C-alpha atoms as one frame of an Amber mdcrd trajectory, in Angstrom:
protein
 -26.663  15.881 -32.784 -29.057  17.910 -30.878 -32.275  16.175 -31.941 -30.770
  12.991 -30.895 -29.714  13.883 -28.002 -33.346  15.784 -26.975 -35.305  12.366
 -28.172 -33.058  10.386 -25.756 -33.107  12.987 -22.505 -36.704  12.810 -23.028
 -36.861   9.037 -23.047 -34.196   9.023 -20.098 -36.686  11.215 -17.821 -39.947
  10.098 -18.982 -41.138  13.335 -20.142 -44.413  12.926 -22.729 -44.465  14.138
 -26.455 -46.470  15.604 -28.134 -47.918  15.556 -31.492 -46.746  18.569 -32.928
 -43.886  18.046 -30.008 -41.442  19.118 -33.257 -42.812  22.384 -34.149 -43.076
  23.245 -30.626 -41.651  26.475 -29.545 -40.078  25.433 -26.277 -38.677  21.832
 -28.181 -36.900  24.570 -30.956 -35.551  27.116 -27.814 -34.163  23.788 -26.525
 -32.977  22.628 -29.797 -31.373  25.788 -30.496 -29.809  25.605 -26.903 -28.006
  22.374 -27.201 -26.792  23.298 -30.590 -25.143  26.596 -29.560 -24.016  26.291
 -25.825 -23.090  22.256 -25.357 -20.836  22.333 -28.508 -17.918  21.242 -26.658
 -19.519  18.234 -25.514 -20.230  15.001 -26.863 -23.328  12.932 -27.129 -21.846
  10.423 -24.891 -20.643  12.654 -22.250 -24.541  14.688 -21.835 -25.915  11.272
 -21.701 -23.527  10.216 -18.723 -23.968  13.786 -16.902 -28.142  13.084 -17.572
 -27.658   9.449 -16.128 -25.176  10.199 -13.183 -28.326  13.250 -12.280 -30.725
  10.379 -12.792 -29.074   7.836 -10.308 -28.582  10.712  -7.478 -25.561  11.819
  -7.968 -26.479  15.268  -8.371 -28.283  17.457  -6.028 -30.706  18.239  -8.499
 -34.379  17.532  -9.208 -35.909  17.169 -12.518 -39.823  16.031 -11.851 -39.520
  14.828 -15.432 -39.382  17.679 -17.430 -36.918  18.928 -19.540 -36.062  22.397
 -20.238 -33.014  24.547 -21.045 -32.489  25.642 -17.427 -32.431  21.923 -16.179
 -30.047  21.155 -19.118 -27.859  24.214 -17.725 -28.222  22.510 -14.263 -27.385
  18.797 -14.829 -24.226  20.378 -17.613 -22.389  22.640 -14.465 -22.957  19.869
 -11.844 -21.193  17.134 -14.468 -18.629  20.217 -14.859 -17.964  20.466 -11.558
 -17.794  16.885 -10.787 -15.492  16.189 -13.377 -12.836  19.117 -11.994 -13.709
  17.503  -8.183 -12.332  13.927  -9.744  -9.448  15.484 -11.530  -8.457  17.780
  -8.242  -8.703  14.409  -5.883  -6.275  12.852  -8.404  -3.774  15.415  -8.676
  -3.930  15.601  -4.568  -3.321  11.614  -4.520  -0.193  11.647  -6.733   1.502
  14.409  -4.936   0.230  12.698  -1.848   2.202   9.238  -3.238   4.943  11.176
  -4.000   5.222  12.864  -0.772   5.447   9.518   0.899   7.885   8.483  -1.452
  10.331  11.266  -1.671   9.910  10.581   2.656  10.306   7.144   2.346  13.886
   7.413   0.223  16.761   6.841   2.494  20.082   8.067   1.286  23.273   5.293
   1.007  25.026   7.739   4.357  21.487   7.116   6.239  21.829   3.438   5.578
  25.243   2.985   6.219  24.707   5.495   9.756  21.366   3.119  10.445  23.399
  -0.353   9.973  26.482   1.108  11.527  23.711   2.581  14.645  22.069  -1.389
  14.612  25.737  -2.913  14.844  26.372  -0.911  17.665  23.241  -1.551  20.177
  23.834  -5.408  18.689  27.360  -5.773  20.142  26.889  -3.877  23.646  23.678
  -5.830  23.935  26.025  -9.299  23.390  28.927  -8.168  25.149  26.498  -7.074
  27.902  24.418 -10.566  28.298  26.145 -12.786  26.285  22.843 -13.408  23.493
  21.072 -11.146  21.039  17.583 -10.387  20.327  16.296 -10.308  16.991  17.790
  -8.661  14.475  17.234 -10.258  11.601  18.002  -7.449   9.183  21.422  -6.982
  10.357  21.785 -10.794   9.528  20.888 -10.681   5.759  23.236  -6.862   5.541
  26.342  -9.201   6.739  25.589 -12.205   5.018  25.239 -10.651   2.001  28.469
  -8.416   2.541  30.078 -12.560   2.868  30.662 -11.686   6.353  28.740 -14.585
   8.496  29.981 -18.088   7.802  28.366 -20.298   5.148  30.100 -23.567   5.793
  27.668 -26.763   6.467  29.930 -27.262  10.140  28.863 -24.249  11.542  25.400
 -24.158  10.324  24.853 -27.420  11.701  26.230 -26.404  15.156  24.239 -23.402
  15.093  21.441 -25.058  14.595  21.780 -27.991  16.696  22.212 -25.123  19.585
  19.231 -23.278  18.092  16.846 -26.373  18.844  18.227 -26.864  22.345  17.386
 -23.248  22.857  13.131 -23.570  21.762  13.428 -26.730  23.394  14.667 -25.583
  26.529  12.663 -22.074  26.306   9.698 -24.180  25.840  10.129 -26.584  28.717
  10.407 -23.427  31.387   7.496 -22.112  30.088   5.497 -25.497  30.647   4.188
 -25.717  27.573   5.407 -28.951  26.854   6.208 -32.332  28.300   6.822 -34.923
  25.808  10.296 -33.443  24.846  11.413 -36.577  22.809   8.489 -35.429  20.611
   9.096 -31.522  20.232  12.773 -33.035  19.649  11.692 -34.793  16.900   9.216
 -31.837  15.323  12.410 -29.482  16.024  14.376 -31.996  13.363  11.841 -32.284
  11.227  11.728 -28.274  10.628  15.119 -27.796  11.290  16.513 -24.351   9.064
  12.519 -24.460   7.851  10.402 -22.618  10.428  10.034 -19.020  11.429  11.468
 -19.731  15.058  14.183 -21.800  14.134  15.261 -19.368  11.453  15.253 -16.347
  13.866  17.299 -18.258  16.308  19.715 -18.876  14.424  20.332 -16.011  12.846
  20.553 -14.523  16.318  23.277 -17.267  17.511  25.630 -16.756  14.360  25.457
 -12.785  14.835  26.123 -13.088  18.362  28.903 -15.242  17.144  29.987 -12.739
  14.509  29.623  -9.443  17.102  31.820 -11.612  20.234  34.739 -12.723  17.412
  34.989 -10.478  14.757  37.349  -7.681  16.413  36.613  -5.117  13.793  33.283
  -4.615  15.122  34.205  -2.720  17.809  36.437  -0.197  15.831  33.386   0.145
  14.075  30.609   0.675  16.265  32.468   2.788  18.880  32.739   5.194  16.156
  28.951   6.516  17.186  29.132   7.692  20.864  26.434   5.608  22.802
């Protein structure tokens, strides 16, 4: 392998060979150095190390020469590069693990967040009769079967949502053609993000107004 390695490196570095290069003392010393010192490296690793050096990844000046000193410096730089890569990968994995552990929410914390959010929403509805966007509560209560699913209620809420959106746009001076906007809202009923959010808020507001158990639930935590 040593001969193949030397021939490759001579070509890579552009070192001029002489006719008696194979008998040259310098060549023999280099051959011995590679044979005895680089036994833990495959040819592909040595090749990669010198290619990295030629590309400027190591702070080593080659000057188109090949000797034991150059080989030693390049392989040391290659080893340091591998160590740094392993260290960086370990740090990256540790950061990911730390972030994942910080993002884990216990069942108790999750329940507390739901109760806390419900408390604020209930008091908001009680105080203003309306509710700001709390989509996450809608999905939680919907999955628990606490919200109405019948078509009649959905249609009624959709009608109110449509009028609320229309009135907000009229109040802001955004629209002039009321009939056209009504048609647009009708065509996108239940599909646009604005309509969905409005329907979620209205449904939750009804829930907090009529479901007496909510008051018992939210008063478990002081304001």
